[in-house]
MARNUPA-185519 format. One record per residue (C-alpha): residue number from 0; residue in three letters; x, y, z. Coordinates in steps of 0.5 Angstrom, whole numbers. Layout:
[NUM,"ALA",[X,Y,Z]]
...
//
This chain:
[0,"UNK",[-26,74,-86]]
[1,"UNK",[-20,73,-81]]
[2,"UNK",[-18,80,-83]]
[3,"UNK",[-25,83,-82]]
[4,"UNK",[-25,80,-75]]
[5,"UNK",[-18,81,-73]]
[6,"UNK",[-19,89,-75]]
[7,"UNK",[-25,89,-70]]
[8,"UNK",[-22,86,-65]]
[9,"UNK",[-16,91,-66]]
[10,"UNK",[-21,98,-67]]
[11,"UNK",[-24,94,-60]]
[12,"UNK",[-17,94,-56]]
[13,"UNK",[-16,100,-58]]
[14,"UNK",[-23,102,-55]]
[15,"UNK",[-21,99,-48]]
[16,"UNK",[-15,103,-48]]
[17,"UNK",[-18,109,-48]]
[18,"UNK",[-24,107,-43]]
[19,"UNK",[-18,105,-39]]
[20,"UNK",[-15,111,-39]]
[21,"UNK",[-23,114,-37]]
[22,"UNK",[-24,109,-31]]
[23,"UNK",[-16,112,-29]]
[24,"UNK",[-18,119,-30]]
[25,"UNK",[-25,119,-26]]
[26,"UNK",[-22,117,-20]]
[27,"UNK",[-19,124,-20]]
[28,"UNK",[-25,127,-22]]
[29,"UNK",[-30,131,-17]]
[30,"UNK",[-37,127,-18]]
[31,"UNK",[-43,131,-16]]
[32,"UNK",[-49,127,-15]]
[33,"UNK",[-55,130,-14]]
[34,"UNK",[-60,125,-12]]
[35,"UNK",[-68,126,-10]]
[36,"UNK",[-71,122,-4]]
[37,"UNK",[-78,125,-3]]
[38,"UNK",[-77,131,-6]]
[39,"UNK",[-71,132,-2]]
[40,"UNK",[-65,133,-6]]
[41,"UNK",[-58,131,-4]]
[42,"UNK",[-50,132,-6]]
[43,"UNK",[-48,126,-4]]
[44,"UNK",[-40,127,-7]]
[45,"UNK",[-37,126,0]]
[46,"UNK",[-41,121,2]]
[47,"UNK",[-38,114,2]]
[48,"UNK",[-44,110,-1]]
[49,"UNK",[-44,103,2]]
[50,"UNK",[-46,100,-3]]
[51,"UNK",[-41,103,-8]]
[52,"UNK",[-42,105,-14]]
[53,"UNK",[-49,103,-17]]
[54,"UNK",[-52,110,-13]]
[55,"UNK",[-49,114,-19]]
[56,"UNK",[-54,111,-23]]
[57,"UNK",[-59,115,-19]]
[58,"UNK",[-55,122,-21]]
[59,"UNK",[-61,127,-23]]
[60,"UNK",[-66,121,-22]]
[61,"UNK",[-72,121,-17]]
[62,"UNK",[-69,115,-13]]
[63,"UNK",[-75,114,-7]]
[64,"UNK",[-77,108,-9]]
[65,"UNK",[-71,104,-10]]
[66,"UNK",[-68,108,-4]]
[67,"UNK",[-74,105,0]]
[68,"UNK",[-74,98,-3]]
[69,"UNK",[-66,97,-3]]
[70,"UNK",[-65,100,4]]
[71,"UNK",[-66,97,11]]
[72,"UNK",[-70,101,16]]
[73,"UNK",[-64,104,20]]
[74,"UNK",[-62,107,13]]
[75,"UNK",[-69,110,13]]
[76,"UNK",[-68,113,19]]
[77,"UNK",[-62,116,17]]
[78,"UNK",[-63,121,12]]
[79,"UNK",[-68,123,16]]
[80,"UNK",[-63,126,22]]
[81,"UNK",[-61,132,22]]
[82,"UNK",[-53,131,22]]
[83,"UNK",[-55,128,15]]
[84,"UNK",[-59,133,12]]
[85,"UNK",[-54,139,15]]
[86,"UNK",[-48,135,12]]
[87,"UNK",[-52,133,5]]
[88,"UNK",[-59,136,3]]
[89,"UNK",[-58,142,-2]]
[90,"UNK",[-65,143,-3]]
[91,"UNK",[-72,141,-4]]
[92,"UNK",[-77,141,-9]]
[93,"UNK",[-84,144,-9]]
[94,"UNK",[-89,139,-11]]
[95,"UNK",[-92,133,-10]]
[96,"UNK",[-88,127,-7]]
[97,"UNK",[-87,120,-8]]
[98,"UNK",[-95,117,-8]]
[99,"UNK",[-93,111,-5]]
[100,"UNK",[-93,109,3]]
[101,"UNK",[-87,107,5]]
[102,"UNK",[-87,106,13]]
[103,"UNK",[-93,102,14]]
[104,"UNK",[-93,96,19]]
[105,"UNK",[-93,91,14]]
[106,"UNK",[-87,93,10]]
[107,"UNK",[-84,95,16]]
[108,"UNK",[-85,88,20]]
[109,"UNK",[-82,85,13]]
[110,"UNK",[-76,90,13]]
[111,"UNK",[-74,88,21]]
[112,"UNK",[-75,81,19]]
[113,"UNK",[-70,81,13]]
[114,"UNK",[-65,85,18]]
[115,"UNK",[-66,80,23]]
[116,"UNK",[-65,74,18]]
[117,"UNK",[-59,77,16]]
[118,"UNK",[-55,78,22]]
[119,"UNK",[-57,71,24]]
[120,"UNK",[-55,68,18]]
[121,"UNK",[-48,71,19]]
[122,"UNK",[-47,70,26]]
[123,"UNK",[-49,62,24]]
[124,"UNK",[-45,61,18]]
[125,"UNK",[-39,67,18]]
[126,"UNK",[-39,73,14]]
[127,"UNK",[-36,70,8]]
[128,"UNK",[-41,64,7]]
[129,"UNK",[-46,68,3]]
[130,"UNK",[-41,72,-2]]
[131,"UNK",[-38,65,-3]]
[132,"UNK",[-45,63,-6]]
[133,"UNK",[-46,69,-10]]
[134,"UNK",[-39,68,-13]]
[135,"UNK",[-40,60,-14]]
[136,"UNK",[-47,62,-17]]
[137,"UNK",[-45,67,-22]]
[138,"UNK",[-39,64,-24]]
[139,"UNK",[-43,57,-25]]
[140,"UNK",[-48,61,-31]]
[141,"UNK",[-42,65,-33]]
[142,"UNK",[-38,58,-34]]
[143,"UNK",[-44,55,-37]]
[144,"UNK",[-45,61,-42]]
[145,"UNK",[-38,60,-45]]
[146,"UNK",[-39,52,-46]]
[147,"UNK",[-46,52,-49]]
[148,"UNK",[-42,58,-54]]
[149,"UNK",[-36,53,-55]]
[150,"UNK",[-42,47,-56]]
[151,"UNK",[-45,51,-61]]
[152,"UNK",[-39,52,-65]]
[153,"UNK",[-37,45,-64]]
[154,"UNK",[-43,43,-67]]
[155,"UNK",[-43,48,-73]]
[156,"UNK",[-49,51,-70]]
[157,"UNK",[-54,46,-70]]
[158,"UNK",[-61,47,-68]]
[159,"UNK",[-60,43,-61]]
[160,"UNK",[-54,47,-59]]
[161,"UNK",[-56,53,-61]]
[162,"UNK",[-63,52,-57]]
[163,"UNK",[-59,51,-51]]
[164,"UNK",[-54,57,-52]]
[165,"UNK",[-61,61,-53]]
[166,"UNK",[-64,58,-46]]
[167,"UNK",[-57,59,-43]]
[168,"UNK",[-55,66,-44]]
[169,"UNK",[-62,68,-42]]
[170,"UNK",[-62,65,-36]]
[171,"UNK",[-55,67,-34]]
[172,"UNK",[-57,75,-37]]
[173,"UNK",[-62,74,-31]]
[174,"UNK",[-57,71,-25]]
[175,"UNK",[-52,76,-27]]
[176,"UNK",[-54,82,-30]]
[177,"UNK",[-62,83,-27]]
[178,"UNK",[-59,82,-20]]
[179,"UNK",[-52,86,-21]]
[180,"UNK",[-56,92,-23]]
[181,"UNK",[-61,92,-17]]
[182,"UNK",[-56,92,-13]]
[183,"UNK",[-55,84,-11]]
[184,"UNK",[-48,82,-13]]
[185,"UNK",[-41,85,-12]]
[186,"UNK",[-43,93,-11]]
[187,"UNK",[-36,95,-9]]
[188,"UNK",[-32,92,-14]]
[189,"UNK",[-34,96,-20]]
[190,"UNK",[-31,93,-25]]
[191,"UNK",[-34,86,-23]]
[192,"UNK",[-40,90,-22]]
[193,"UNK",[-40,94,-29]]
[194,"UNK",[-38,87,-33]]
[195,"UNK",[-44,84,-30]]
[196,"UNK",[-48,89,-32]]
[197,"UNK",[-46,88,-39]]
[198,"UNK",[-47,81,-39]]
[199,"UNK",[-55,84,-42]]
[200,"UNK",[-52,87,-48]]
[201,"UNK",[-46,82,-49]]
[202,"UNK",[-51,76,-49]]
[203,"UNK",[-57,80,-52]]
[204,"UNK",[-55,86,-56]]
[205,"UNK",[-60,91,-51]]
[206,"UNK",[-58,96,-47]]
[207,"UNK",[-57,97,-39]]
[208,"UNK",[-59,104,-39]]
[209,"UNK",[-65,103,-42]]
[210,"UNK",[-66,97,-37]]
[211,"UNK",[-64,101,-31]]
[212,"UNK",[-69,107,-33]]
[213,"UNK",[-75,103,-35]]
[214,"UNK",[-74,97,-30]]
[215,"UNK",[-71,100,-24]]
[216,"UNK",[-74,107,-24]]
[217,"UNK",[-81,106,-27]]
[218,"UNK",[-83,98,-27]]
[219,"UNK",[-81,97,-20]]
[220,"UNK",[-84,104,-17]]
[221,"UNK",[-91,103,-22]]
[222,"UNK",[-92,96,-22]]
[223,"UNK",[-98,93,-27]]
[224,"UNK",[-101,100,-27]]
[225,"UNK",[-102,104,-33]]
[226,"UNK",[-95,109,-31]]
[227,"UNK",[-91,102,-32]]
[228,"UNK",[-87,102,-38]]
[229,"UNK",[-88,94,-39]]
[230,"UNK",[-95,95,-40]]
[231,"UNK",[-93,99,-47]]
[232,"UNK",[-87,95,-50]]
[233,"UNK",[-91,94,-56]]
[234,"UNK",[-97,97,-60]]
[235,"UNK",[-99,90,-62]]
[236,"UNK",[-101,88,-54]]
[237,"UNK",[-106,90,-49]]
[238,"UNK",[-103,89,-43]]
[239,"UNK",[-107,93,-38]]
[240,"UNK",[-115,94,-38]]
[241,"UNK",[-114,102,-39]]
[242,"UNK",[-111,102,-46]]
[243,"UNK",[-115,104,-52]]
[244,"UNK",[-117,97,-55]]
[245,"UNK",[-116,95,-63]]
[246,"UNK",[-119,90,-66]]
[247,"UNK",[-112,85,-66]]
[248,"UNK",[-112,85,-59]]
[249,"UNK",[-118,79,-58]]
[250,"UNK",[-113,75,-62]]
[251,"UNK",[-106,77,-58]]
[252,"UNK",[-107,71,-53]]
[253,"UNK",[-105,67,-60]]
[254,"UNK",[-101,71,-62]]
[255,"UNK",[-96,73,-56]]
[256,"UNK",[-92,66,-57]]
[257,"UNK",[-89,69,-63]]
[258,"UNK",[-88,76,-60]]
[259,"UNK",[-84,73,-55]]
[260,"UNK",[-80,70,-60]]
[261,"UNK",[-77,76,-63]]
[262,"UNK",[-77,81,-56]]
[263,"UNK",[-69,80,-57]]
[264,"UNK",[-69,82,-65]]
[265,"UNK",[-73,88,-63]]
[266,"UNK",[-70,90,-57]]
[267,"UNK",[-64,90,-60]]
[268,"UNK",[-66,96,-66]]
[269,"UNK",[-71,100,-61]]
[270,"UNK",[-65,101,-55]]
[271,"UNK",[-60,103,-60]]
[272,"UNK",[-66,108,-62]]
[273,"UNK",[-67,110,-55]]
[274,"UNK",[-59,111,-53]]
[275,"UNK",[-58,115,-60]]
[276,"UNK",[-64,120,-57]]
[277,"UNK",[-64,120,-50]]
[278,"UNK",[-56,121,-49]]
[279,"UNK",[-57,127,-53]]
[280,"UNK",[-61,130,-48]]
[281,"UNK",[-61,127,-42]]
[282,"UNK",[-56,128,-36]]
[283,"UNK",[-59,123,-31]]
[284,"UNK",[-53,118,-28]]
[285,"UNK",[-56,112,-32]]
[286,"UNK",[-54,115,-38]]
[287,"UNK",[-47,118,-36]]
[288,"UNK",[-41,118,-40]]
[289,"UNK",[-39,111,-38]]
[290,"UNK",[-45,108,-39]]
[291,"UNK",[-46,110,-45]]
[292,"UNK",[-38,107,-47]]
[293,"UNK",[-40,101,-43]]
[294,"UNK",[-47,100,-48]]
[295,"UNK",[-43,101,-54]]
[296,"UNK",[-36,97,-53]]
[297,"UNK",[-41,91,-50]]
[298,"UNK",[-45,92,-57]]
[299,"UNK",[-39,91,-60]]
[300,"UNK",[-37,84,-57]]
[301,"UNK",[-45,82,-58]]
[302,"UNK",[-44,83,-66]]
[303,"UNK",[-37,79,-65]]
[304,"UNK",[-40,73,-61]]
[305,"UNK",[-47,73,-64]]
[306,"UNK",[-45,74,-72]]
[307,"UNK",[-37,75,-73]]
[308,"UNK",[-34,69,-70]]
[309,"UNK",[-40,64,-73]]
[310,"UNK",[-39,67,-80]]
[311,"UNK",[-31,65,-79]]
[312,"UNK",[-32,58,-76]]
[313,"UNK",[-38,55,-79]]
[314,"UNK",[-40,59,-85]]
[315,"UNK",[-45,64,-87]]
[316,"UNK",[-51,60,-88]]
[317,"UNK",[-50,56,-81]]
[318,"UNK",[-48,62,-77]]
[319,"UNK",[-55,66,-79]]
[320,"UNK",[-59,60,-78]]
[321,"UNK",[-55,59,-71]]
[322,"UNK",[-56,66,-69]]
[323,"UNK",[-63,67,-70]]
[324,"UNK",[-66,60,-67]]
[325,"UNK",[-61,62,-61]]
[326,"UNK",[-64,69,-61]]
[327,"UNK",[-71,66,-62]]
[328,"UNK",[-71,60,-57]]
[329,"UNK",[-67,66,-52]]
[330,"UNK",[-73,70,-53]]
[331,"UNK",[-78,66,-52]]
[332,"UNK",[-75,63,-46]]
[333,"UNK",[-74,70,-43]]
[334,"UNK",[-80,73,-45]]
[335,"UNK",[-84,68,-42]]
[336,"UNK",[-80,68,-36]]
[337,"UNK",[-81,76,-34]]
[338,"UNK",[-89,77,-37]]
[339,"UNK",[-92,71,-33]]
[340,"UNK",[-91,73,-26]]
[341,"UNK",[-94,80,-27]]
[342,"UNK",[-100,78,-32]]
[343,"UNK",[-105,73,-28]]
[344,"UNK",[-112,72,-26]]
[345,"UNK",[-113,76,-20]]
[346,"UNK",[-107,81,-21]]
[347,"UNK",[-108,88,-18]]
[348,"UNK",[-108,93,-24]]
[349,"UNK",[-111,99,-20]]
[350,"UNK",[-108,106,-23]]
[351,"UNK",[-108,108,-16]]
[352,"UNK",[-101,109,-13]]
[353,"UNK",[-103,112,-6]]
[354,"UNK",[-102,106,-2]]
[355,"UNK",[-97,102,1]]
[356,"UNK",[-91,100,-3]]
[357,"UNK",[-90,93,-1]]
[358,"UNK",[-97,91,-1]]
[359,"UNK",[-98,93,-8]]
[360,"UNK",[-92,89,-10]]
[361,"UNK",[-95,83,-7]]
[362,"UNK",[-102,84,-10]]
[363,"UNK",[-99,85,-17]]
[364,"UNK",[-94,79,-17]]
[365,"UNK",[-95,72,-17]]
[366,"UNK",[-89,66,-16]]
[367,"UNK",[-89,59,-18]]
[368,"UNK",[-85,54,-16]]
[369,"UNK",[-84,58,-9]]
[370,"UNK",[-79,55,-4]]
[371,"UNK",[-75,52,-10]]
[372,"UNK",[-68,53,-10]]
[373,"UNK",[-67,49,-16]]
[374,"UNK",[-73,54,-20]]
[375,"UNK",[-69,60,-17]]
[376,"UNK",[-63,58,-20]]
[377,"UNK",[-67,57,-27]]
[378,"UNK",[-70,63,-28]]
[379,"UNK",[-65,68,-24]]
[380,"UNK",[-70,68,-18]]
[381,"UNK",[-76,71,-22]]
[382,"UNK",[-81,65,-20]]
[383,"UNK",[-80,69,-13]]
[384,"UNK",[-84,75,-16]]
[385,"UNK",[-86,78,-9]]
[386,"UNK",[-79,77,-5]]
[387,"UNK",[-76,80,-11]]
[388,"UNK",[-81,86,-11]]
[389,"UNK",[-80,87,-4]]
[390,"UNK",[-73,86,-3]]
[391,"UNK",[-70,87,-10]]
[392,"UNK",[-63,88,-7]]
[393,"UNK",[-63,82,-3]]
[394,"UNK",[-58,76,-7]]
[395,"UNK",[-63,72,-11]]
[396,"UNK",[-61,65,-7]]
[397,"UNK",[-65,68,0]]
[398,"UNK",[-71,68,-4]]
[399,"UNK",[-73,61,-2]]
[400,"UNK",[-71,61,4]]
[401,"UNK",[-75,67,7]]
[402,"UNK",[-82,65,2]]
[403,"UNK",[-85,61,8]]
[404,"UNK",[-84,67,12]]
[405,"UNK",[-86,72,8]]
[406,"UNK",[-92,68,6]]
[407,"UNK",[-94,68,14]]
[408,"UNK",[-94,76,14]]
[409,"UNK",[-98,77,8]]
[410,"UNK",[-103,72,11]]
[411,"UNK",[-103,76,18]]
[412,"UNK",[-105,83,14]]
[413,"UNK",[-110,79,11]]
[414,"UNK",[-106,80,4]]
[415,"UNK",[-106,75,-2]]
[416,"UNK",[-100,72,-3]]
[417,"UNK",[-101,69,-10]]
[418,"UNK",[-97,63,-12]]
[419,"UNK",[-98,58,-17]]
[420,"UNK",[-94,52,-21]]
[421,"UNK",[-92,54,-27]]
[422,"UNK",[-96,51,-32]]
[423,"UNK",[-102,54,-28]]
[424,"UNK",[-99,61,-28]]
[425,"UNK",[-98,60,-36]]
[426,"UNK",[-105,58,-38]]
[427,"UNK",[-107,64,-32]]
[428,"UNK",[-103,69,-36]]
[429,"UNK",[-106,67,-43]]
[430,"UNK",[-112,67,-40]]
[431,"UNK",[-111,75,-37]]
[432,"UNK",[-109,77,-45]]
[433,"UNK",[-115,74,-48]]
[434,"UNK",[-119,78,-42]]
[435,"UNK",[-115,84,-43]]
[436,"UNK",[-116,84,-51]]
[437,"UNK",[-123,84,-50]]
[438,"UNK",[-126,88,-45]]
[439,"UNK",[-127,96,-46]]
[440,"UNK",[-123,101,-42]]
[441,"UNK",[-129,102,-37]]
[442,"UNK",[-130,96,-36]]
[443,"UNK",[-130,93,-29]]
[444,"UNK",[-126,88,-27]]
[445,"UNK",[-127,84,-21]]
[446,"UNK",[-123,77,-22]]
[447,"UNK",[-117,82,-23]]
[448,"UNK",[-116,84,-16]]
[449,"UNK",[-120,89,-12]]
[450,"UNK",[-113,93,-10]]
[451,"UNK",[-117,99,-6]]
[452,"UNK",[-121,95,-2]]
[453,"UNK",[-115,91,1]]
[454,"UNK",[-112,97,3]]
[455,"UNK",[-116,99,9]]
[456,"UNK",[-113,95,14]]
//
């Protein structure tokens, strides 16, 4: 077994050397990122993006929603100036523009509030204060992940230590990868950002590129509509009323916990198939060479950590049982952490998207433990789902600090700011799953929220 691990590590080091050379050569390679925003196509190869290399994920993609949700109002205005267009715009695409309305009064007021909040915070605490919080926050979760792994090995993969490992790795992913891929962590330090992105693969075997495609570009653009890929994760679940009925859907509220336990395991295989298929035909930025190389290298690290090292250290039966336990517990924790925020009683599920983007995010999301810094730390900020969807590139430690003010702005515009305690939200999710599973596609569901009637103001 030791010789197998030695060979495996040797191959990985050879791979690292090859990719290091690739990174070095990348500095001398002329990149031509073509990015579309509101049907205008820009060549930003000579533009020094203040947000760092994250812009490369948007190459050959429609970045409209990501652009408006992750940038302050003055940057919106910047790309509309004649000087910017003359220098960077290369063409315009014919056809329908993004149907969302971004510059409504509600979102502009929220954006201006965030900009003022960050300026005041910097004046009060200095320019490095929040960076230090981000560093300590991220380092704490990485340290806890290492300690929980060593604890599992020291205890020969017993049930208790394996469950702790699964939950810790799951929460580390949300506190590192999720924030990093939205542009909230160390954007201008590319190697650190790529490492934090790849925590997703290293700790779960899942694909960063697929996450960027399905989550950043699609889920955040079409939240809770029939176009949301999160509504089509498996044919075993009906997560939107417009999906066609199957007889087994009527029982989905009962078997959902079982699916939650195997979500991570199934993702590993589904994401490998996605990478194999999409990488052959797509030229989009999230599937550029460096993303592919990092995926396969990180996947090797996942195999090493999840299977080979435990096999060598604690033996076959304990290693296999420990691996299954920590993956099942981590998957269960992660799935509930994600799903409860978008499937609840009163949630907006309208298929119409030609209205305010920000108002749509508020009505289709639900917080729990609102204002709690501890809950934010334990959930990776997903307890503040409303703030996350409105400001995805904002570091998550800000969410509990701004929640009350965002709630006041919502009240000013007569928007329901959904917030429950976590047990009530879990119960509400299961009741809504039961409702989805037993309704017809043409049913009127008044209890699920009337989005259109709220968009008139």
